[in-house]
C-alpha positions in Angstrom: 0.0 0.1 -0.1 1.1 3.6 -0.6 0.3 6.5 1.2 -0.5 10.0 -0.4 2.9 11.1 -1.1 4.1 8.1 -2.5 5.7 6.0 0.0 5.2 2.3 -0.1 4.3 0.5 3.4 3.6 -3.1 4.2 0.6 -3.1 5.9 0.5 -5.4 9.1 -3.1 -4.3 10.1 -5.1 -5.1 6.8 -6.7 -2.2 7.1 -7.8 -2.9 10.6 -8.6 -6.3 9.7 -10.6 -6.0 6.9 -8.0 -6.8 3.9 -7.4 -10.5 5.2 -7.4 -11.6 1.8 -5.5 -8.6 0.9 -6.0 -4.9 -0.9 -7.7 -5.0 -4.0 -8.1 -8.4 -4.5 -8.8 -9.1 -8.5 -11.6 -11.3 -7.8 -13.3 -9.1 -5.7 -12.5 -6.3 -8.0 -14.2 -7.9 -10.9 -17.0 -8.4 -8.8 -17.7 -4.7 -8.1 -16.8 -4.2 -11.2 -19.4 -6.5 -12.7 -22.1 -4.9 -10.2 -21.2 -1.1 -10.7 -22.5 -2.0 -14.3 -25.9 -3.6 -12.7 -27.1 -1.6 -9.6 -25.2 0.7 -7.2 -28.3 0.9 -4.9 -30.8 -0.8 -4.1 -33.9 -0.3 -1.3 -32.6 -2.3 1.5 -35.3 -5.0 2.7 -38.4 -3.4 0.9 -37.0 -4.2 -2.5 -33.7 -6.1 -2.1 -31.2 -6.5 -5.1 -30.6 -10.5 -5.8 -27.0 -10.0 -4.4 -28.5 -8.8 -0.9 -30.7 -12.2 -1.2 -27.8 -14.7 -2.4 -25.6 -13.1 0.4 -27.8 -13.4 3.2 -28.7 -17.2 1.9 -25.3 -18.2 1.7 -24.4 -16.7 5.3 -27.1 -18.9 6.8 -26.2 -22.0 4.8 -22.8 -21.3 6.8 -24.2 -21.1 10.0 -24.0 -24.0 12.5 -27.8 -24.3 12.7 -30.9 -23.2 11.1 -30.3 -19.0 10.6 -31.6 -15.9 9.5 -29.4 -12.8 8.7 -29.7 -8.7 9.1 -27.0 -7.1 7.1 -25.3 -3.9 8.0 -22.5 -1.5 7.2 -20.3 -2.0 10.1 -19.0 -4.6 12.6 -21.1 -2.1 15.5 -24.3 -2.3 13.2 -24.2 -6.2 13.5 -23.6 -5.5 17.6 -26.5 -3.7 17.7 -28.9 -5.8 15.3 -27.9 -8.7 17.9 -28.5 -6.8 21.2 -32.0 -5.4 19.5 -32.6 -9.5 18.5 -31.6 -10.5 22.1 -34.4 -8.0 23.8 -36.8 -9.1 21.8 -36.6 -12.8 22.7 -35.7 -12.4 26.4 -37.4 -9.3 27.2 -35.0 -9.0 29.5 -32.5 -5.4 29.5 -29.8 -6.7 31.0 -26.5 -7.2 29.0 -23.4 -9.0 30.4 -20.2 -8.1 28.7 -16.6 -8.3 29.6 -13.8 -6.2 30.4 -11.3 -5.8 27.6 -14.0 -6.2 25.3 -14.5 -3.6 22.4 -17.3 -3.9 19.6 -17.5 -1.0 18.2 -18.6 2.6 19.2 -22.5 3.8 18.4 -24.5 3.9 20.9 -25.4 0.4 21.7 -21.9 -1.0 20.8 -20.5 1.5 23.4 -23.1 0.7 26.0 -21.2 -2.8 26.2 -17.7 -1.7 25.3 -15.4 -2.9 28.4 -12.3 -1.9 26.4 -12.1 1.5 27.8 -14.6 3.4 30.5 -13.4 6.8 28.4 -15.4 5.6 25.4 -18.7 5.2 27.7 -18.3 7.9 30.6 -18.8 11.0 28.4 -22.2 9.4 27.0 -23.3 7.1 30.3 -26.4 9.2 30.9 -28.1 8.0 27.5 -26.3 4.7 27.7 -28.3 1.2 28.7 -27.8 1.2 32.7 -28.2 -2.2 32.7 -25.2 -3.6 31.3 -22.6 -5.3 34.0 -19.0 -6.5 33.2 -17.1 -9.5 34.0 -13.2 -10.0 34.0 -12.2 -12.2 30.5 -10.8 -15.1 31.5 -6.8 -15.0 30.2 -5.5 -18.5 29.5 -1.8 -16.9 30.7 -3.2 -15.7 34.3 -3.6 -18.5 37.3 -7.0 -18.8 38.3 -8.7 -16.2 35.8 -11.3 -18.7 34.3 -12.9 -19.7 38.0 -13.0 -15.5 38.6 -14.5 -14.8 35.4 -17.1 -17.8 35.4 -17.9 -16.9 39.0 -18.2 -13.1 38.1 -20.4 -14.6 35.5 -22.5 -16.7 37.7 -22.8 -13.7 40.2 -24.4 -11.3 37.1 -26.8 -13.8 36.2 -28.3 -14.2 39.9 -29.4 -10.5 38.7 -32.0 -11.8 37.1 -32.4 -9.6 34.3 -29.8 -10.2 31.8 -31.1 -11.2 28.4 -27.5 -11.3 26.2 -24.5 -12.4 26.8 -21.5 -10.8 24.6 -18.3 -11.9 24.1 -15.3 -12.4 21.7 -13.6 -15.6 20.9 -10.0 -14.2 21.4 -10.2 -10.3 22.4 -8.8 -8.5 19.8 -8.1 -4.5 20.3 -7.8 -5.3 23.9 -4.8 -6.8 23.2 -5.2 -10.2 21.8 -6.4 -12.0 24.6 -6.8 -15.9 24.4 -9.3 -17.5 26.5 -8.2 -20.8 28.4 -10.1 -24.0 26.9 -13.3 -24.6 28.2 -14.0 -21.0 29.0 -16.2 -20.6 26.0 -18.3 -23.7 26.2 -19.2 -22.9 29.5 -20.3 -19.9 29.1 -22.6 -21.3 26.6 -23.8 -23.7 29.0 -24.3 -21.1 31.6 -26.2 -19.0 29.5 -28.5 -21.5 27.9 -29.3 -22.4 31.3 -30.6 -19.2 32.5 -32.8 -18.6 28.9 -29.9 -15.7 27.8 -29.0 -15.2 23.9 -25.1 -15.8 24.0 -23.3 -13.0 21.3 -20.1 -14.0 20.1 -18.3 -11.1 18.2 -16.8 -12.9 15.7 -15.5 -9.8 13.6 -11.8 -9.6 14.0 -11.8 -13.6 14.6 -14.4 -15.4 12.1 -14.1 -16.4 8.6 -11.0 -18.5 9.1 -8.6 -15.4 10.6 -8.1 -17.7 13.4 -9.0 -20.6 12.1 -12.1 -22.2 10.8 -15.5 -20.3 10.0 -17.0 -19.8 13.4 -13.8 -19.6 16.2 -15.9 -19.5 18.7 -17.8 -22.9 17.6 -14.7 -25.2 17.0 -13.6 -23.9 20.9 -16.5 -25.8 21.7 -19.2 -22.9 22.1 -22.7 -23.3 21.1 -23.8 -19.5 20.4 -27.3 -17.7 19.5 -25.8 -14.9 17.4 -22.9 -14.9 15.7 -21.4 -11.4 14.5 -19.5 -10.8 11.2 -17.6 -8.0 9.5 -14.2 -6.6 8.6 -13.0 -9.5 5.9 -16.5 -10.5 5.2 -16.4 -7.4 2.4 -12.9 -7.4 1.1 -12.3 -3.8 1.8 -16.1 -2.8 1.1 -18.2 -1.8 4.6 -20.9 -4.9 5.2 -21.1 -6.5 7.8 -23.5 -9.5 9.3 -25.8 -10.7 12.1 -26.2 -14.2 11.8 -28.8 -15.7 14.2 -30.5 -18.6 15.0 -34.1 -19.3 13.9 -36.0 -19.9 17.0 -33.9 -16.4 18.4 -34.8 -14.5 14.9 -38.0 -15.6 15.5 -38.4 -12.6 18.1 -38.6 -10.0 15.2 -42.0 -11.6 13.7 -43.4 -11.3 10.5 -43.3 -7.6 9.3 -46.8 -6.2 8.8 -45.9 -2.1 9.1 -42.8 -0.2 8.6 -39.7 -2.4 9.3 -37.8 -1.5 13.2 -34.6 -2.1 12.4 -33.0 -0.8 8.6 -31.5 1.7 6.8 -30.9 3.1 3.6 -27.7 1.5 2.2 -28.6 -1.9 3.9 -27.5 -4.3 1.7 -25.7 -2.2 -0.6 -25.3 -4.3 -3.6 -21.8 -3.2 -4.5 -21.3 -4.2 -0.7 -22.6 -7.3 -0.9 -21.1 -8.1 -4.2 -17.9 -7.8 -2.4 -18.8 -10.0 0.7 -19.8 -12.7 -2.3 -16.6 -12.5 -4.1 -14.5 -12.2 -0.4 -16.1 -15.4 0.9 -15.1 -17.1 -2.5 -11.4 -16.3 -2.0 -12.1 -16.8 1.8 -13.7 -20.4 1.3 -10.7 -21.7 -1.3 -8.2 -24.0 -0.2 -5.3 -21.9 -1.9 -6.1 -19.2 1.0 -6.8 -21.3 4.2 -3.3 -22.6 3.4 -2.0 -19.5 2.9 -3.7 -18.2 6.2 -2.1 -21.2 8.0 1.6 -21.1 6.5 1.5 -17.1 7.1 0.3 -17.1 10.4 2.9 -19.2 11.4 5.6 -17.7 9.7 4.8 -14.7 11.5 4.5 -16.7 15.0 7.9 -18.2 14.4 9.5 -14.6 13.8 7.5 -13.1 17.2 8.6 -16.2 19.4 12.3 -15.6 18.5 12.2 -11.8 18.9 10.5 -12.6 22.6 13.4 -14.5 23.8 15.8 -11.8 23.4 15.7 -9.6 26.8 17.3 -6.5 25.4 14.1 -5.9 23.4 11.9 -5.3 26.2 8.9 -7.9 25.2 6.8 -9.3 27.9 4.4 -11.2 26.1 3.9 -12.5 22.4 0.1 -14.0 22.0 -0.6 -15.5 18.3 -3.5 -17.2 16.8 -3.5 -17.4 13.0 -3.5 -13.9 11.6 -3.9 -12.4 14.9 -1.1 -11.7 17.4 -0.3 -9.4 19.8 3.1 -7.9 20.9 3.0 -6.7 24.6 5.9 -4.4 25.1 7.8 -3.0 28.3 7.2 1.1 28.8 3.1 1.3 28.3 1.6 3.1 25.9 4.4 5.9 25.2 6.9 3.2 24.2 4.5 1.1 22.0 3.2 4.4 20.3 7.0 5.3 19.7 7.8 1.8 18.3 4.8 2.4 15.7 6.1 5.7 14.7 9.8 3.9 14.2 7.9 1.1 12.3 6.1 3.4 10.1 9.5 5.1 9.4 11.1 2.0 8.4 7.9 1.1 6.2 5.1 -1.0 8.3 2.1 -0.4 9.6 1.0 -1.8 12.5 -1.1 -0.7 15.6 -1.4 -0.4 19.5 -3.8 -1.9 21.3 -5.1 -3.6 24.7 -6.4 -2.0 27.9 -3.1 -0.5 28.8 -2.2 0.5 24.9 1.1 -1.5 25.6 0.4 -4.2 22.3 1.5 -4.1 19.2 -1.2 -5.7 17.5 -1.1 -7.4 14.2 -4.1 -9.1 12.1 -2.0 -9.2 8.5 -3.4 -10.3 5.2 -2.6 -13.3 4.3 -0.7 -12.4 0.9 2.2 -11.5 3.3 5.1 -13.0 1.9 8.3 -14.9 3.5 10.1 -12.1 3.0 7.7 -9.6 4.3 7.6 -11.5 7.0 11.2 -11.5 7.6 11.1 -8.0 6.6 9.1 -7.1 9.8 10.9 -9.1 12.0 13.8 -7.2 11.5 12.0 -3.7 11.4 10.7 -4.3 14.9 14.1 -5.8 16.4 15.9 -2.5 15.2 12.9 -0.6 16.5 12.5 -1.9 19.6 16.2 -1.4 20.0 16.2 2.1 19.2 13.4 3.1 21.3 14.3 1.8 25.0 11.7 1.2 28.1 
């Protein structure tokens, strides 16, 4: 990728994770070109385009159970649709979310944002007051599973929790991987109290961290799964994929829609999503994700053993990785700038801002991974804790 001045960079973020298959993938570009000559804009759910109908059907078929789909323009849109579905289904306004969780910044989404209080506090008087947060279970912290599930049980004891919202791996929160059994235990508890379990797969889903559904692979049985980012191949589109019996709470439309928007199911975005799914479902792409993820993991693990670099932790799952650095947010930002000067784009993350977050595209070459590792080594040595 290049900036306005013609400087060329290796994008280790894939555009916040959206370009998992690379920027301007030719199959996506071709689909956009074809669709642009047919229809640029349709009328959402009133008179939907054929490509919108096709995308919803395809996503429903990919679900682990009979499903219905609501499309959106962003990950936050999908979260909003999921939260609305949960309250319609359970008639309970309480939501249980997790500390460190990030789900977008629109009003419904920011109310369940456990990433930083500063994101919620300016708007607190207008947000859902019935949201509570449990600590997220971190696989590298002793006793974290018991503490998290204990907090979950106490939240459920309130009796008003109708929705549980969780990431299978926390992305912006610092690439935090839960211990084995966390998601399945959460799923069992939600079913026991009749709460809708919403899994945010916006970062983790569609093969970035394994299969289509990271949570399902981990033994979880969600009621709603939210997709975004890689779904559109670079265009804005997201999906709230709902278990049929939960989606039935919306009823049959007999008047004006109570959840819609002008650009819902935009034909161009849907065409891009169909093409992106073609690429993501190909064996070649899935091999590329595994191989590139392994290369990146090996490179980061080698750097982590050198005490001179000031790396306190490395976490990686597929093409989602986090490098925690000593020196806090000031050092992570300085390293990010040093990396940009060396031609590599990455982002800070983690609740404390001390995690260099990597969500690179699967098109990253072996030479680019090696070059990134060399640049990171040099940047960390140049910017001391």
